[in-house]
C-alpha positions, 0 to 999 in steps of 0.5 A: 500500500503506497502513501496515496492509498493509505491517505485515501483509506484514512479519509474514507474512515473519517468520512464514514463517521455519522453524526446522529445528532444532526442527521435523521431519516423519515419514510413516507408512503404515497400512491402515484398519480396524486393531485397537487397539494396533497399532504404527505407528512409533517416533519416537526410533528413526525420527529417530535422537534421542539420549537423551544430553545432549551438554553433560553426557554424562548420560542425559536423560529425554524426554517425548513428548506428543501435541498434541491439541485438546480434545474430539477422539477421537484415532485414534492414541496416543503413549507418553510414555516411549518415543515409540512410536505405536499405534492406538486403539479409534477406528476408522480408516475411510478412506471416512469420513476422506476423505469427499466427495473424489475419491481415485484410486489415485495420490491419498492419504488421510491425516491429520496430528498433532503430537508435542512432545518435552520438556523444554525443553532437548530440545524438538522439534516432530514433525509426523507424516503418517499415510497411510491405505491402502484396504482392500476393505471395500465392495462395488461398487453400481449406482445402482439395483437395477433398470436400465431401458433403451429400445432402438429396434427398428431398432437395428443389430447391434453397436449400443451402449447405455450402462448406468449405472456402478456405484460403489465407495467403495474405490479402486484395485484395490479399486474397480470392476474387472469387469462381467458380463452374466447371462442375455443370451439371446444377443441382448445382449452387454456391453462395458467402455469405460475413460474417460481419468479411469479410470472403467469404463463398461459398454455393452450391445451388440445382437447380433441384430436386434430386433423389438418386435412379437415381443418388446418387453422383455428382463429380464437381470442385470448383475453388477459385481465389484471387485479386492479380496481377498476379492473383493466384487460386487453385481447389478442387474436390467437391463430392456431395452424395445424402442421404436419407431424414431426414427433421428436422435439429437441432437448437441451443438455441444461435448461437453466444456465447462469454465466458471468461476464465482465462489463468491459468484455469486448464485442464478439466475446463468447458468452455461452455455447448452447447445445440441443439434440434431436432424436429425429434424422434428416430435416426433422433433426436440423435444429435452429436456435432463436431467442424466445418471444419474452426476451427484451429487445434491449437484451437482444441488442447486447447479445447475438445468437448464432441460429445454427451453433447456439453460440451467444456472443457480445454484439454491443458494449455492456454496462453493468450500471445500466443492466446488471442481469440479463435473462435470455430464453433460447428456443431450439426448434427442429421445425416441429411445433414444440421447440425446446426451451433453455433459460440463460441468466447472464450476470454482468460483473462490475469493472471500475469504469465509472468515476465517483459523482459529486452532487454539491447542493448549497445550504447557504445560497452562493452569489455567482458561485461564491459563498459569503460568510461572516468571520463571526460565524460560529464553528460548524456553520453549515455551508453545503450538502455533498452527496457522492455516488459511484455506479460501480459496486463493491470495492469499486463503488466505495467512495471516500470524500475529502478536502484537497488542502488544509483550510478551516473547513471539514466534511462531516459524514451524516449518511454513508454517502452524504457529507456536510461541508461546515467550518472547522474553526473560527474564521478570521478576516484579517488572516485570510479573506478568501478561500478556494479549495477542491472537494475530492471524491475517490473510489477504491478501485484499481486503479482509483478514479476520482472526481473534484468539485470547486468551492469558493468562500469569501469572508466579510469583515467584522469588529472581532479583534479587541485591543491587545496590550503589549504586556498582559501584566504591567509591573511597576515599583515606586518608593513610599512617601512620593509626591502627588502626580508622579509619572509612573508609565505609559500604557498602550494597546493595539487593535488589528481592525481599522477605522473606528474599530481601531480607535482605543480609549483607556479606563482604570478598573476598580481598586485604582483610587491612588492613580490617574490615567489619561484616556487617550494617551494611556499615561499613568500617574500617582494621585496620592502619597503611598505608605508601604506599611498601609499597602505594599502592593496595588493590583488593578486593571486597565481596560482598552476599548475600541469604537466598533459596533458592538465595541470590544475591549480587553484588560491588562493587570497593573501591579504597583509595588511600593518600596520600603523606607525605614520609617517605623521602629520595632514594636513589641507585641506586649509592652510587658511580657510575663512568663510562668515557669515551674520551679526546679526547672533545669539550668539553660531551659527555655522560659519564654519567647520575646516577639517583636515586629517591624512594619518595614521590610528587608533590612529595615525590619531585621531586628536584634534583641538584647537584655539591658539590666539583668545580672546574667540570670537569663540569656536572650537569643538576639534573633529568635527572641528565645529566653533561656535560664542561667539559674535554677529556679526555686519558688521558695527562694525567689518567686519572680525576675524582672528585666528590660529588653531592647529591639534595634532594626537594621535600617539607616539610621536604625530605630529601637524600642524597649519592653519589660519582661517578668519571669514568674516561678510557679510552684511544684508539689515537692513538699509533703505536709508537715504535722504541727499538731499533735507534736508527738505520736505518744501523746493522747487526749482524754475523752470523758464519757460525758462528751456529747456527739459533735463535740471536738475531742482532738485536732490535727493540724498540718501545713504545706510550704507549697502553694495553691492546690499543692498546699491544700490538705485533706484529713482522713481517718484510715484506721482505728475507727472501726466502731465509727465513734469518731469523725474527722473534718477533711478540711480543718482536721478537727476530730469530733464524736459521732455518738455519745461514748458508752462504757463499752467504749472505755479504753485507749483508741488509736486513730491513724490519720492520713494528711494528703495534699491535692497536688498534681500530678502526684499527691504527697501525704503524711501519717500521724497517730492520734491516741484518744483515751475514753474514760471519765479520768486519766488518773493512772498516766503510767498505765495509759503510757504503757498502753500506748507503748504496747500499741506500737506492736500492732500493725497500723492497719489493725485496730488495737481493740481486736481479739489478738490485742486484749486491751478491754476495760474488763481485763484492767486488773490483769493488765495492771499486774502484768505491767507491774511484773514486767516492769520489775523484771526489766528494771532488775535485768537492765537497770544500769543500761536504762539508768544512763539512757533515761538520764539522756532522755530526761534532758531531751524531753525537758528541752522539748517541753520548754520549746513547745510550751505548756500546751502538752499537759499531764493528767493533772488539772493544772496542766490542763488549764495551762494548755487551754490558755495556750490554745486560745493564743493559737486560735484553736477551735472553741469546741475542743474539749480535751488536750493532748496529754504527755507523760511527765518524767518526775524521775529519771529512773521512773518506770514509766520513762524506761525504754519501751521494749515492745515491738511495732511493725513499722519500716526502719525509716519510719522508726529512725527518722524524726518529723520535719518542723514547719518554720512560719518565718520562711514561708514565701508569699503565694505567686501561683497562677493556675492559668499561667503558661508553663514554658518549662513542662519537663523538670525534676524537683531539687527540693529537699524531701520530708523527714520520713519516707515510706520506701517500698524497697525496704524489706520487713521480715514476716515474723521479726519486729523492730525494737523501738527503745523510745519513740521521739515526741515529735515523731510522725509518719510521712510518705508517698502513696507508692509506699503503701501500695507496693507492699506485699499482701503476704507481709506481716508488717503493718502496711500489708493490708493497706492501699492508697486511693488515687488522691493519696488516701489510705484504705483498709482492705478488710471490712470496717466494723460499724458501731452497733 
């Protein structure tokens, strides 16, 4: 395949694409011979075409135009307004319209036409096929008015002889339907034989024996009728001649023969050699070949039959496009009355001998052969309807259509052989004013044949070119603080049109109030003074408009950048910066960021920071403004730091400003509560049986040197109140009676009180022992002291009143005897050692009493009075009834002051350390702000811990107890929640049955006994 063949094939494929959106088809059926103005159809109604514009919703005026060829006599007409189709005065004759073709009942005779719908927005091409039905307007006719038939005299009865058939141009039921023999004289009859092709052949039947010597000629009439309404008929004279006998007829080897011959076969070409035989001899065996009476005269003109040999040859140039199939009936006669019949079907095969035909019909009427278009016509504007055809068939008849050269037009296929010539792009009068091109139709034969049609198109100028700016975006720069009227630039645009269409005026768009523009010259000036800090950039549009009709315009964007001058000082976001950091923040940690801005730009806004009056406690990054600590914070030592910072820009001359900075140190929960009251774990208070419910029987008071929620304390009884006799106020720490004591309550009660702060994220707590002795009097202090000493052997999570620790009042005598006996034995065994230690302890306790004052009383009444006076000085609650009782050491060697040799299940740390003391003078003022930002969230506390800590890793033997010789007067239990929670439940120490709540409280695993 060469390049030309490939190009033709590609063009064929492109042209065969149908556009169903604009091409539609209608089929109507009419009868021939209709009068003028008979309605055939209605195009908009039959295609359901709406006259409403779908885009605008308004009614559109459509125009229906019949596409016809110049000089044609149209058979129908189309109303341009309504789209109705009517017949014209030109007669529609089916037989003339379809002359030369064989149309049976099932074949159609039709003609086609095209209608276009305008305007272009509604354009459609309607292909209409009108089928013409037959009307019985022709009578059937015999080939000759006189028909001669020769019948031999020895013809048998019921022998049949063919009679030439009549023909009727009408079809179907209007064609030949019936034959009738008139005046048959009872010698002859008539029969009709219908061929497979639907033809009716009359046959003459011999009904009596013939005798030529008696009568050699019979004259009759034969009548033929069609089936139309009204019925038409004709007659012919049938003359029968009785001939002499020849009793053997010729016989063809093949009665049906089909051959093919190309249409370009030269004259004299043999088509077929027919051969018939006759059993007779002599003259009766001499066969003569002739065409049958039904062979069309046109066929006889194309083919010659040798009467002697039976050879059929071409005697005239064939044309398949004129007649593709020839049917020839050949008779072989030996002179007898009955010749042999053979039918030869000659198929003329196609040869590419016809170039394609181009039928060019304009939609836009040309003027002197030239189509005029406006350059503003849209794409796909329809110009002409092109129909291509080729009389050849198969490959030779396949036609491709294309435009010879590159032009802004293309062909759009709407049917297999029809194309619309339309614009393929926008037209530009300024680019090309006139187009002249050829439309080529080429078939696919070998060699290919083609045909061309010339099309001329001229453009009409329109105002279709808007003014064009030399630069679509105009960028300018000007320094701030300018003078009014300053020249900036000249804006210019050009227009490719001419005359008034090229006259341009300029106009400023919105957001251009700072500028002036000359409408004629395009000179742009500043109308105001610019301030870059108020607006750094101006973006607006400039419109250029011509004076055409309608006028066209275009826009250009103008960007004016205002250059900076150092006319603004640095500005801090706050005049006074305050930052909040946690104490114990490590050294060199970030504590805050100074934010400063400068409204200028470039070097004028490059700001450098510095500290003015700090004693190197902090380091300031001069560029980022990050402040880092050069010290470790301790809120209890210093709660805030204040200094000034200075900001200097990089302008010439430079500008500066200052601001104040305060660093506030926030509290961290790093101090456990410190117990103030009671001052000793061995003191007690007397609760008389006469005490009433609700009265204060003891008080617990502690302080926390932290601040805020870290210093808020909560008091709870975690053990020793199984009967529910007492209640502690969680806020004040006052212990009150819940119920009036009964004789069953007489004895010593040990309350384990947990004091926890509300610090976050971890609460710290302290444990303190409060002993309450329920009795009317406390006369025997040694007995009470001994009871207190013995309770040290009882784990804290167990009540001293359990069955394993019988301290009940009814065993009082037994207990006293055991105490005295035990004391005497101890004194005898370790007298010397105890004597030395008691002397040291006596001096220590005396010093303690002088330090703490006389609020700690012995059971005598005088000490109680002194205690009450001191409590008034401390502003104790007035509802307190009893005082803590201490044991006076009257003698260094008194038995009650001997070292306590009992055991208590306490950790070693709790036994060996003493309680921390609270110093009111060192308490710092509160500076905590809950909503302050904490810029140092990660820190480790460096503050000292309380005196006592319950460490979970201190092992305690299951059975072995620690021996405490003497419990210090100011001893308290201090520890965190983890100390209790991490003890094993299998341990025998006094924390094994205890656990802490999430707030650091203390809970007992076993059930609490309520008072009955």
